[in-house]
Backbone as a chain_set.jsonl record, in Angstrom:
{"seq": "XXXXXXXXXXXXXXXXXXXXXXXXXXXXXXXXXXXXXXXXXXXXXXXXXXXXXXXXXXXXXXXXXXXXXXXXXXXXXXXXXXXXXXXXXXXXXXXXXXXXXXXXXXXXXXXXXXXXXXXXXXXXXXXXXXXXXXXXXXXXXXXXXXXXXXXXXXXXXXXXXXXXXXXXXXXXXXXXXXXXXXXXXXXXXXXXXXXX", "coords": {"N": [[0.634, -1.301, -0.289], [0.464, 2.066, -0.976], [1.409, 5.539, 0.454], [0.703, 8.452, -0.43], [2.808, 11.069, -0.17], [2.064, 14.634, 0.012], [3.569, 17.08, -1.52], [5.107, 20.72, -0.816], [4.771, 23.512, -3.39], [7.571, 24.35, -3.177], [9.345, 22.725, -3.213], [9.214, 21.604, -5.814], [10.198, 23.944, -6.828], [12.878, 24.08, -5.858], [14.066, 21.548, -6.72], [14.031, 21.928, -9.235], [15.471, 24.139, -9.398], [18.501, 22.857, -9.263], [18.367, 21.303, -11.042], [17.42, 18.643, -10.924], [14.971, 16.497, -11.781], [12.064, 16.207, -10.059], [10.143, 13.385, -8.584], [6.958, 12.214, -7.877], [6.179, 11.112, -4.478], [5.863, 8.339, -2.128], [4.944, 6.897, 0.846], [5.535, 3.286, 1.963], [5.517, 0.067, 3.979], [8.404, -0.974, 4.875], [9.703, -3.757, 2.844], [11.853, -6.88, 2.496], [12.817, -6.902, -0.671], [13.717, -4.66, -0.777], [16.151, -4.771, 0.531], [18.852, -4.576, -1.075], [18.754, -1.473, -1.7], [18.689, 0.125, 0.876], [20.954, -1.286, 2.085], [22.873, 0.345, 0.17], [22.056, 2.996, 0.748], [22.406, 3.149, 3.396], [25.299, 3.075, 3.58], [26.501, 5.288, 2.477], [28.554, 7.612, 3.158], [28.338, 10.008, 2.895], [25.537, 10.328, 3.231], [24.958, 9.033, 5.767], [26.464, 10.71, 7.399], [26.117, 11.912, 9.956], [24.453, 9.587, 11.187], [25.088, 8.318, 13.994], [25.093, 5.847, 14.932], [24.846, 3.876, 12.954], [26.483, 0.724, 12.366], [29.652, 0.415, 10.387], [30.93, -1.342, 8.151], [27.672, -1.908, 6.382], [25.851, -4.071, 6.004], [23.677, -7.067, 3.515], [23.043, -8.333, 4.855], [22.882, -7.09, 7.465], [20.497, -5.268, 6.851], [18.801, -6.558, 6.232], [17.936, -7.715, 8.74], [16.973, -5.28, 9.66], [14.665, -4.726, 8.371], [13.275, -6.891, 8.811], [12.814, -6.254, 11.808], [11.684, -3.205, 11.474], [9.331, -4.116, 10.708], [7.848, -4.724, 12.883], [7.561, -2.229, 13.828], [6.934, 1.23, 13.31], [8.033, 2.044, 10.449], [8.871, 3.11, 7.661], [9.576, 2.815, 4.178], [10.636, 5.702, 1.955], [9.452, 6.177, -0.985], [10.403, 6.892, -4.747], [7.618, 7.6, -6.955], [6.092, 6.509, -10.063], [4.21, 8.891, -11.728], [2.387, 8.738, -13.438], [1.741, 5.861, -13.667], [1.819, 4.805, -11.54], [3.483, 3.546, -10.058], [6.142, 1.861, -8.289], [9.411, 3.52, -8.408], [11.712, 3.872, -7.223], [13.293, 3.542, -3.844], [13.698, 5.978, -1.954], [14.719, 6.979, 1.115], [14.108, 6.757, 4.32], [11.849, 7.023, 7.164], [10.289, 7.3, 10.274], [8.825, 5.738, 13.082], [10.29, 4.59, 16.43], [9.693, 2.603, 18.634], [10.21, 1.907, 21.86], [9.535, -0.547, 24.028], [10.565, -0.917, 26.864], [11.303, 1.401, 27.711], [9.031, 3.022, 27.019], [9.39, 5.104, 25.115], [9.338, 6.852, 22.238], [10.933, 7.009, 19.337], [11.627, 9.079, 16.68], [13.107, 8.709, 13.165], [15.027, 9.609, 10.217], [16.077, 9.653, 6.601], [17.619, 10.684, 4.062], [18.232, 9.997, 0.542], [21.354, 11.288, -0.521], [21.205, 12.739, -3.373], [18.26, 13.979, -2.985], [18.433, 15.66, -0.482], [18.207, 18.817, 0.817], [15.983, 19.385, -0.27], [13.242, 19.969, 0.602], [12.127, 17.996, 0.966], [12.217, 16.103, 2.445], [11.347, 17.228, 4.574], [8.772, 17.706, 4.13], [7.75, 15.156, 4.086], [8.326, 14.096, 7.039], [7.006, 15.666, 8.501], [4.072, 15.195, 7.278], [4.073, 12.282, 8.37], [4.395, 12.341, 10.686], [2.225, 14.196, 11.834], [-0.241, 12.546, 10.411], [0.341, 9.585, 9.561], [1.653, 8.589, 12.4], [-0.335, 10.138, 13.829], [-2.729, 9.165, 13.232], [-2.653, 6.474, 14.194], [-2.538, 7.765, 17.248], [-5.157, 8.564, 17.728], [-6.241, 6.085, 17.594], [-5.421, 5.399, 19.419], [-4.908, 6.311, 22.433], [-3.258, 6.523, 24.536], [-1.15, 5.559, 23.469], [1.141, 8.006, 23.085], [2.412, 10.605, 24.233], [4.37, 12.06, 23.354], [6.796, 12.956, 20.561], [9.898, 12.026, 20.458], [13.285, 13.06, 18.941], [16.548, 12.62, 18.157], [19.167, 14.282, 17.541], [22.684, 15.187, 15.821], [24.361, 17.593, 17.323], [25.943, 19.074, 15.388], [24.61, 18.942, 13.209], [23.019, 20.81, 11.335], [21.004, 21.314, 9.386], [19.244, 18.994, 9.627], [18.256, 19.402, 12.375], [16.959, 22.157, 11.532], [15.191, 21.127, 10.306], [13.619, 19.601, 11.957], [12.303, 21.757, 13.53], [11.0, 23.188, 11.813], [8.702, 21.571, 11.472], [7.916, 21.644, 14.427], [8.793, 20.973, 16.568], [10.788, 21.277, 19.122], [13.48, 22.192, 20.563], [14.583, 20.194, 23.961], [16.593, 19.445, 25.189], [20.257, 19.196, 25.973], [22.172, 16.682, 25.13], [25.502, 15.68, 26.894], [27.994, 13.731, 25.574], [26.336, 11.364, 24.826], [26.143, 9.636, 23.134], [28.119, 6.376, 22.018], [30.746, 5.44, 19.53], [32.457, 3.187, 18.064], [34.078, 3.636, 19.94], [34.2, 6.065, 20.457], [32.607, 8.816, 22.124], [29.421, 10.858, 21.287], [27.984, 14.004, 21.782], [24.664, 14.94, 21.713], [21.731, 16.801, 20.719], [18.395, 16.616, 22.071], [15.397, 16.244, 20.804], [12.032, 17.253, 20.672], [8.336, 17.371, 19.977], [5.298, 17.467, 21.237], [2.17, 15.597, 21.279], [-0.386, 16.196, 20.057], [-3.621, 15.345, 18.677]], "CA": [[-0.017, 0.097, 0.074], [1.055, 3.109, -1.011], [0.554, 6.225, 1.222], [1.383, 9.974, -0.842], [3.051, 12.269, 0.412], [1.731, 15.895, -0.883], [4.938, 17.836, -1.746], [4.608, 21.464, -1.497], [5.815, 23.855, -4.694], [8.595, 24.778, -2.979], [10.121, 21.376, -3.366], [9.314, 21.185, -7.012], [11.643, 24.943, -7.609], [14.663, 23.202, -5.13], [14.454, 20.888, -7.422], [14.208, 22.351, -10.616], [17.217, 24.973, -9.171], [19.726, 22.009, -9.288], [18.73, 19.966, -12.231], [16.408, 17.392, -10.362], [13.374, 15.899, -11.839], [11.03, 15.817, -8.565], [9.302, 12.411, -8.285], [5.887, 11.907, -6.719], [6.987, 10.657, -3.486], [5.096, 8.284, -1.43], [5.371, 5.362, 1.932], [5.086, 2.233, 2.214], [6.154, -0.631, 4.433], [10.126, -1.655, 4.566], [9.989, -5.485, 2.462], [13.118, -7.887, 2.109], [13.579, -6.687, -1.877], [14.157, -3.382, -0.438], [17.578, -4.62, 1.43], [19.955, -3.678, -1.511], [18.735, 0.094, -1.733], [18.884, 0.183, 2.124], [22.609, -1.377, 2.059], [23.463, 1.331, -0.423], [21.784, 3.983, 1.413], [23.119, 3.334, 4.753], [27.02, 2.891, 2.997], [27.4, 6.24, 1.691], [29.152, 8.136, 3.972], [27.866, 11.469, 2.627], [24.173, 10.571, 3.175], [24.753, 8.799, 7.096], [27.947, 10.988, 8.137], [25.698, 12.149, 11.254], [23.906, 8.85, 11.869], [26.768, 7.601, 14.377], [24.73, 4.536, 15.654], [24.493, 2.65, 11.96], [27.952, 0.749, 11.994], [30.16, 0.574, 8.914], [30.068, -1.739, 6.492], [26.527, -1.62, 6.494], [25.465, -5.356, 4.947], [22.605, -6.644, 2.956], [22.344, -9.467, 6.462], [22.077, -6.036, 8.344], [19.683, -4.423, 6.182], [17.649, -7.707, 5.708], [17.877, -7.474, 9.993], [16.438, -4.113, 10.198], [13.446, -4.896, 7.587], [12.944, -7.713, 9.996], [12.917, -5.055, 13.042], [10.797, -2.613, 11.235], [8.105, -4.27, 10.362], [7.038, -4.705, 13.939], [7.695, -0.997, 14.403], [6.501, 2.221, 12.18], [8.964, 1.935, 9.796], [8.687, 3.082, 6.44], [10.344, 3.564, 3.198], [9.927, 6.866, 1.361], [9.927, 5.849, -2.568], [9.919, 7.631, -6.253], [6.575, 6.941, -7.851], [6.213, 7.132, -11.136], [2.897, 10.048, -11.245], [1.646, 8.041, -14.689], [1.048, 4.406, -13.444], [1.951, 4.491, -9.767], [4.334, 2.162, -9.942], [7.062, 2.612, -7.36], [10.296, 3.548, -9.486], [13.461, 3.439, -6.348], [13.484, 3.974, -2.687], [14.988, 7.254, -1.368], [14.65, 7.125, 1.731], [13.58, 5.771, 5.455], [11.249, 7.44, 7.946], [9.852, 5.796, 11.189], [9.15, 5.859, 14.641], [11.081, 3.191, 16.97], [9.18, 2.246, 20.044], [11.279, 1.223, 23.017], [8.664, -0.93, 24.694], [11.196, -0.586, 28.692], [11.281, 2.568, 28.541], [7.993, 4.046, 26.356], [10.665, 5.854, 24.108], [8.991, 6.958, 20.817], [12.002, 7.783, 18.262], [11.676, 9.853, 14.974], [14.318, 8.817, 12.46], [14.906, 9.321, 8.932], [17.155, 9.434, 6.272], [17.584, 10.632, 2.401], [19.488, 9.759, -0.517], [22.089, 12.663, -1.173], [20.578, 13.354, -4.403], [17.186, 14.643, -2.775], [19.015, 16.219, 0.579], [17.786, 20.113, 0.522], [14.96, 20.145, -1.775], [12.119, 19.791, 1.204], [11.271, 16.518, 0.49], [11.903, 15.183, 3.97], [10.604, 17.937, 5.511], [7.244, 17.31, 4.062], [7.674, 13.587, 4.764], [8.125, 13.901, 8.454], [5.668, 16.489, 8.688], [2.835, 14.142, 7.2], [4.466, 10.966, 9.219], [3.819, 12.636, 12.468], [0.557, 14.484, 12.182], [-0.98, 11.821, 9.854], [0.588, 7.953, 10.247], [1.741, 8.413, 14.093], [-1.541, 11.075, 14.457], [-3.484, 8.114, 13.128], [-2.345, 5.364, 15.777], [-2.595, 8.439, 18.279], [-6.092, 9.162, 17.693], [-7.29, 5.226, 18.019], [-4.94, 4.642, 20.486], [-4.396, 7.86, 23.2], [-2.43, 5.929, 25.531], [-0.096, 5.14, 23.071], [2.392, 8.392, 23.274], [2.29, 11.938, 24.287], [5.294, 13.381, 22.674], [7.53, 11.992, 19.651], [11.416, 12.463, 20.613], [14.519, 12.621, 17.955], [17.93, 12.833, 19.007], [20.233, 15.145, 16.416], [23.821, 15.134, 16.288], [24.911, 19.067, 17.271], [26.362, 19.548, 13.994], [23.731, 18.435, 11.57], [21.809, 21.85, 11.429], [20.116, 20.881, 8.472], [18.199, 17.674, 10.498], [17.879, 20.504, 13.755], [16.535, 23.145, 11.089], [13.467, 20.218, 9.463], [12.552, 19.324, 13.124], [12.046, 23.306, 14.267], [9.941, 23.54, 10.683], [7.732, 20.544, 11.917], [7.166, 22.063, 15.652], [10.069, 20.043, 17.117], [11.639, 21.983, 20.044], [14.946, 21.36, 21.874], [14.345, 19.673, 24.888], [18.097, 19.133, 26.325], [21.726, 18.59, 25.401], [23.153, 15.234, 26.103], [26.549, 15.347, 26.457], [28.257, 12.303, 25.48], [25.397, 10.382, 24.836], [26.331, 8.009, 22.24], [29.635, 6.072, 21.3], [30.363, 4.612, 18.613], [33.885, 2.799, 17.676], [35.024, 4.111, 21.553], [34.317, 8.014, 20.904], [31.079, 9.382, 22.337], [29.304, 11.585, 20.905], [27.106, 14.867, 21.758], [23.139, 14.964, 20.991], [20.523, 17.324, 20.723], [17.304, 15.842, 21.725], [14.094, 17.656, 20.352], [10.444, 16.764, 21.031], [7.26, 17.441, 19.913], [3.65, 17.24, 21.889], [1.424, 14.921, 20.097], [-1.904, 16.347, 20.205], [-4.373, 15.166, 17.4]], "C": [[0.8, 1.22, -0.17], [0.578, 4.766, -0.373], [0.809, 7.831, 0.621], [1.215, 10.892, 0.058], [2.766, 13.733, -0.769], [3.081, 16.547, -0.75], [4.701, 19.456, -1.696], [5.375, 22.036, -2.854], [7.267, 24.149, -4.477], [10.073, 23.569, -3.296], [10.536, 21.342, -4.884], [10.799, 22.78, -7.471], [12.576, 24.566, -6.925], [14.806, 22.983, -6.206], [15.127, 20.902, -8.631], [15.604, 22.967, -10.762], [18.627, 24.33, -9.267], [19.639, 21.218, -9.995], [18.232, 18.669, -12.336], [15.617, 17.383, -11.083], [12.745, 15.076, -10.624], [9.989, 14.599, -9.184], [8.154, 12.642, -7.627], [6.247, 11.007, -5.816], [5.416, 9.971, -2.486], [6.009, 7.355, -0.262], [5.067, 4.558, 1.838], [5.856, 1.426, 2.697], [7.075, -1.231, 3.836], [9.509, -3.532, 3.788], [11.537, -5.42, 2.182], [13.853, -7.258, 0.636], [14.139, -5.518, -1.178], [15.76, -3.557, 0.077], [18.571, -3.916, 0.433], [20.235, -1.876, -1.405], [19.075, 0.081, -0.096], [20.87, -0.008, 2.592], [23.454, -0.117, 1.413], [23.287, 2.995, 0.078], [22.495, 4.611, 2.781], [24.587, 3.08, 4.856], [27.569, 4.056, 2.832], [27.92, 6.874, 2.399], [29.126, 9.813, 4.018], [26.563, 11.235, 3.798], [24.01, 10.125, 5.333], [25.751, 9.475, 7.876], [27.564, 11.583, 9.613], [24.784, 10.933, 12.205], [25.198, 7.793, 12.513], [26.213, 6.024, 15.193], [24.337, 3.532, 14.575], [25.937, 2.301, 11.821], [28.173, 0.013, 10.576], [30.68, -1.014, 8.96], [28.772, -2.462, 7.451], [26.081, -3.279, 5.545], [24.227, -5.404, 4.675], [22.311, -7.585, 4.376], [21.845, -8.078, 7.261], [20.52, -5.391, 7.869], [18.653, -5.441, 6.088], [16.959, -7.591, 7.479], [17.256, -6.501, 10.401], [15.263, -4.295, 9.268], [12.607, -5.764, 8.483], [12.252, -7.198, 11.427], [11.439, -4.088, 12.524], [9.714, -3.024, 10.903], [7.478, -4.7, 11.637], [7.279, -2.962, 14.743], [6.903, -0.067, 13.306], [7.264, 2.843, 11.761], [8.596, 2.581, 8.382], [9.436, 3.227, 5.173], [9.694, 4.529, 2.192], [10.41, 6.807, -0.519], [9.09, 7.177, -3.478], [8.879, 6.976, -6.787], [6.671, 7.368, -9.057], [4.558, 8.013, -11.253], [2.027, 9.242, -12.247], [0.955, 6.76, -14.272], [1.343, 4.169, -11.925], [2.747, 3.774, -9.473], [5.866, 2.753, -8.978], [8.521, 2.605, -8.263], [12.018, 3.525, -8.42], [12.426, 3.846, -4.692], [14.704, 5.115, -2.457], [15.533, 7.294, -0.076], [14.193, 6.175, 2.904], [12.612, 7.054, 6.628], [10.447, 6.385, 8.571], [9.911, 6.305, 12.757], [9.557, 4.715, 15.217], [10.431, 3.295, 17.902], [10.209, 1.193, 20.573], [10.402, 0.705, 24.269], [9.058, -0.972, 26.349], [10.942, 0.242, 28.688], [10.009, 3.623, 27.726], [8.808, 4.85, 25.765], [9.936, 5.841, 23.226], [9.717, 7.793, 20.154], [11.78, 8.162, 17.182], [13.197, 9.784, 14.728], [14.285, 9.077, 11.186], [15.813, 10.004, 8.273], [16.791, 9.399, 5.1], [18.336, 10.416, 1.877], [20.157, 10.844, -0.783], [21.75, 13.513, -2.067], [19.37, 14.409, -4.006], [17.139, 15.292, -1.118], [18.828, 17.777, 0.167], [16.832, 20.078, -0.298], [13.486, 20.292, -0.799], [11.805, 18.913, 1.687], [10.652, 15.999, 1.986], [11.523, 15.951, 5.111], [9.359, 17.849, 5.379], [6.959, 15.792, 4.602], [7.41, 13.811, 5.95], [7.095, 14.661, 8.923], [4.35, 15.631, 8.651], [3.468, 12.89, 8.297], [4.089, 11.541, 10.184], [2.439, 12.736, 12.443], [-0.3, 13.253, 11.527], [-0.513, 9.808, 10.347], [0.681, 8.028, 12.199], [0.469, 8.864, 14.624], [-2.741, 10.008, 14.441], [-3.802, 7.096, 14.322], [-2.827, 6.414, 17.168], [-4.105, 8.291, 18.808], [-7.051, 7.407, 18.078], [-6.902, 4.583, 19.578], [-4.203, 5.845, 21.383], [-3.442, 7.91, 24.097], [-1.14, 5.683, 24.918], [1.151, 6.22, 23.04], [1.759, 9.63, 23.413], [3.348, 12.961, 23.745], [6.324, 12.14, 21.707], [9.425, 12.888, 20.062], [12.325, 12.084, 19.15], [15.904, 13.148, 18.332], [19.057, 13.101, 17.362], [21.488, 15.362, 16.968], [23.81, 17.128, 15.798], [24.749, 19.834, 15.697], [25.509, 19.115, 12.52], [22.661, 19.58, 11.605], [20.654, 21.824, 10.456], [18.652, 19.73, 8.834], [17.378, 19.038, 11.577], [16.285, 21.218, 12.942], [14.926, 22.458, 10.703], [12.638, 20.268, 10.853], [12.162, 20.603, 13.579], [10.946, 23.614, 13.06], [8.434, 22.894, 10.765], [7.097, 20.559, 13.335], [7.682, 21.04, 16.772], [10.241, 21.519, 17.648], [12.801, 21.284, 21.03], [14.378, 21.428, 23.352], [15.815, 19.588, 25.992], [19.236, 19.054, 25.183], [22.157, 17.948, 25.989], [24.436, 15.478, 25.938], [27.273, 14.029, 26.464], [27.255, 11.133, 25.664], [25.541, 9.086, 24.224], [27.447, 7.532, 21.829], [28.89, 5.27, 20.386], [32.395, 4.389, 18.291], [34.613, 3.581, 19.089], [34.782, 5.809, 21.637], [32.618, 7.974, 21.074], [31.411, 10.831, 21.727], [28.613, 12.63, 21.705], [25.526, 14.361, 21.224], [22.489, 15.945, 21.557], [19.318, 16.528, 21.457], [15.984, 17.1, 21.661], [12.751, 16.835, 20.986], [9.586, 17.785, 20.3], [5.983, 17.18, 20.381], [3.134, 16.839, 20.591], [0.423, 15.508, 20.599], [-2.769, 16.549, 18.608], [-5.969, 15.233, 17.701]], "O": [[1.857, 1.322, 0.452], [-0.528, 5.196, -0.701], [1.218, 8.535, 1.544], [0.301, 11.37, 0.73], [3.129, 13.833, -1.941], [3.635, 16.435, 0.343], [3.983, 19.766, -2.646], [6.293, 21.422, -3.396], [8.077, 24.197, -5.403], [11.28, 23.696, -3.499], [11.683, 21.147, -5.285], [11.849, 22.681, -8.106], [13.585, 24.766, -7.6], [15.45, 23.73, -6.943], [16.144, 20.351, -9.053], [16.508, 22.724, -11.561], [19.676, 24.97, -9.334], [20.459, 20.3, -10.01], [18.374, 17.828, -13.223], [15.234, 18.535, -11.286], [12.827, 13.89, -10.304], [9.186, 14.826, -10.089], [8.287, 13.372, -6.645], [6.693, 9.959, -6.285], [4.384, 10.578, -2.202], [7.216, 7.116, -0.304], [3.885, 4.605, 1.497], [7.01, 1.525, 2.28], [7.014, -1.844, 2.771], [8.915, -4.318, 4.527], [12.246, -4.48, 1.824], [15.071, -7.092, 0.577], [15.361, -5.602, -1.058], [16.527, -2.595, 0.03], [19.129, -2.877, 0.788], [21.253, -1.222, -1.178], [20.3, -0.025, -0.039], [21.674, 0.753, 3.131], [24.459, 0.357, 1.944], [24.069, 3.925, -0.12], [22.901, 5.717, 3.137], [25.132, 2.892, 5.943], [28.786, 4.214, 2.934], [26.94, 6.292, 2.866], [29.648, 10.6, 4.808], [26.534, 11.757, 4.912], [23.227, 10.714, 6.077], [26.017, 9.002, 8.981], [28.468, 11.756, 10.43], [24.46, 11.063, 13.385], [25.914, 6.953, 11.969], [26.93, 5.305, 15.888], [23.686, 2.528, 14.867], [26.711, 3.122, 11.329], [27.399, -0.65, 9.886], [30.712, -1.659, 10.008], [28.736, -3.114, 8.495], [26.109, -3.26, 4.314], [23.439, -4.543, 5.067], [21.211, -7.421, 4.905], [20.681, -7.935, 7.635], [19.608, -5.132, 8.654], [17.522, -5.029, 5.828], [15.749, -7.419, 7.628], [16.839, -6.59, 11.555], [14.496, -3.499, 9.81], [11.471, -5.467, 8.853], [11.296, -7.749, 11.974], [10.345, -4.227, 13.07], [8.887, -2.126, 10.75], [6.342, -5.131, 11.44], [7.164, -2.684, 15.936], [6.253, -0.657, 12.443], [7.535, 3.97, 12.177], [7.442, 2.203, 8.179], [10.177, 4.196, 5.337], [8.59, 4.358, 1.675], [11.404, 7.277, -1.074], [8.114, 7.907, -3.312], [9.048, 5.806, -7.13], [7.222, 8.439, -9.312], [3.694, 7.404, -10.621], [0.867, 9.057, -11.88], [-0.244, 6.581, -14.486], [0.933, 3.168, -11.337], [2.666, 3.264, -8.355], [6.423, 3.846, -9.079], [8.722, 1.545, -8.856], [13.131, 3.233, -8.858], [11.277, 4.27, -4.567], [15.919, 5.159, -2.647], [16.719, 7.602, 0.041], [13.917, 5.0, 2.662], [13.179, 8.147, 6.629], [10.032, 5.307, 8.146], [10.729, 6.99, 13.371], [9.251, 3.686, 14.615], [10.497, 4.463, 18.284], [10.766, 0.202, 20.099], [10.441, 1.295, 25.349], [8.131, -1.047, 27.154], [10.175, 0.521, 29.61], [10.073, 4.847, 27.839], [8.737, 5.804, 26.54], [9.538, 4.69, 23.041], [9.516, 9.008, 20.144], [11.71, 7.192, 16.428], [14.139, 10.271, 15.351], [13.195, 8.694, 10.761], [16.452, 10.877, 8.861], [15.963, 8.588, 4.685], [19.443, 10.512, 2.408], [19.469, 11.622, -1.443], [21.835, 14.733, -1.929], [19.364, 15.525, -4.525], [16.06, 15.423, -0.54], [19.339, 18.047, -0.92], [16.879, 20.909, -1.205], [12.53, 20.741, -1.431], [11.225, 18.853, 2.771], [9.559, 15.699, 2.466], [11.389, 15.563, 6.271], [8.665, 17.894, 6.395], [6.081, 15.44, 5.39], [6.209, 13.783, 6.216], [6.323, 14.219, 9.774], [3.669, 15.375, 9.644], [2.769, 12.932, 9.31], [3.087, 11.002, 10.653], [1.609, 11.901, 12.802], [-1.219, 12.925, 12.277], [-1.009, 9.091, 11.217], [-0.131, 7.57, 13.002], [0.003, 8.322, 15.626], [-3.567, 9.924, 15.349], [-4.771, 6.962, 15.069], [-3.446, 5.872, 18.083], [-4.366, 7.988, 19.972], [-8.149, 7.377, 18.633], [-7.459, 3.863, 20.407], [-3.084, 6.262, 21.083], [-2.844, 8.917, 24.475], [-0.119, 5.589, 25.6], [2.257, 5.683, 22.974], [0.689, 9.848, 22.845], [3.286, 14.189, 23.686], [6.539, 10.957, 21.975], [9.82, 14.04, 19.887], [12.12, 11.098, 18.441], [16.05, 14.255, 18.848], [19.47, 12.324, 16.501], [21.668, 15.645, 18.153], [23.509, 17.734, 14.77], [23.986, 20.627, 15.146], [25.773, 19.04, 11.32], [21.497, 19.299, 11.89], [19.531, 22.257, 10.716], [17.498, 19.736, 8.405], [16.222, 19.449, 11.478], [15.118, 21.066, 13.301], [13.842, 23.036, 10.775], [11.505, 20.722, 11.013], [11.272, 20.354, 14.392], [9.991, 24.316, 13.392], [7.377, 23.373, 10.355], [6.12, 19.871, 13.631], [7.012, 20.476, 17.637], [10.007, 22.572, 17.055], [12.901, 20.341, 21.814], [13.849, 22.419, 23.855], [15.899, 19.667, 27.218], [19.144, 18.906, 23.965], [22.576, 18.129, 27.132], [24.759, 15.539, 24.752], [27.098, 13.271, 27.418], [27.353, 10.197, 26.457], [25.234, 7.945, 24.568], [28.021, 8.335, 21.093], [27.776, 4.772, 20.222], [33.28, 5.244, 18.323], [35.753, 4.039, 19.006], [35.077, 6.575, 22.555], [31.739, 7.381, 20.449], [32.397, 11.556, 21.597], [28.525, 12.108, 22.817], [25.374, 13.462, 20.396], [22.547, 16.098, 22.777], [19.541, 15.341, 21.222], [15.757, 18.199, 22.167], [12.789, 15.857, 21.732], [10.02, 18.905, 20.032], [5.448, 16.386, 19.607], [3.328, 17.249, 19.446], [0.289, 15.33, 21.81], [-2.659, 17.427, 17.752], [-6.776, 15.107, 16.781]]}, "num_chains": 1, "name": "protein.A"}
């Protein structure tokens, strides 16, 4: 099932100025056939330079494990769709809400292929996802959550600005919050109250 994402005119203008043909965008649940794309996406150093929790090298086995895990979470592939036929052309990113049952945390995560960064696509996707996909779950089960959190590398200014545009506010700054290869990294903690 495809969930179409409405893109604002500014996305088309940004894409045109960079010589990129902007496809129609939709969400769909991850399937094992998407493993190769996930490997390519998460092995690209420019795409994941701020994703400290993704071990490298990221293999097809890792991708299949992630996809299996995604099926029990609210994780979606962001896909380019042929506007005429409605068929998926390719996956271009991922967005989701990871649910940690142990502490009740619901953490927002997203990533988009480098080619499509800076066009406003992920802003539209995250905004739609939080308001409509997460919102539908909250409406049917109000005790599901009261906040959505996102952890952001303080150097990832674009990601932080995206979150602010869709209503997130900084709740904290966590020093040495996450380790990768023996190095500790700081993170900003942002949240948006969920009222639907």
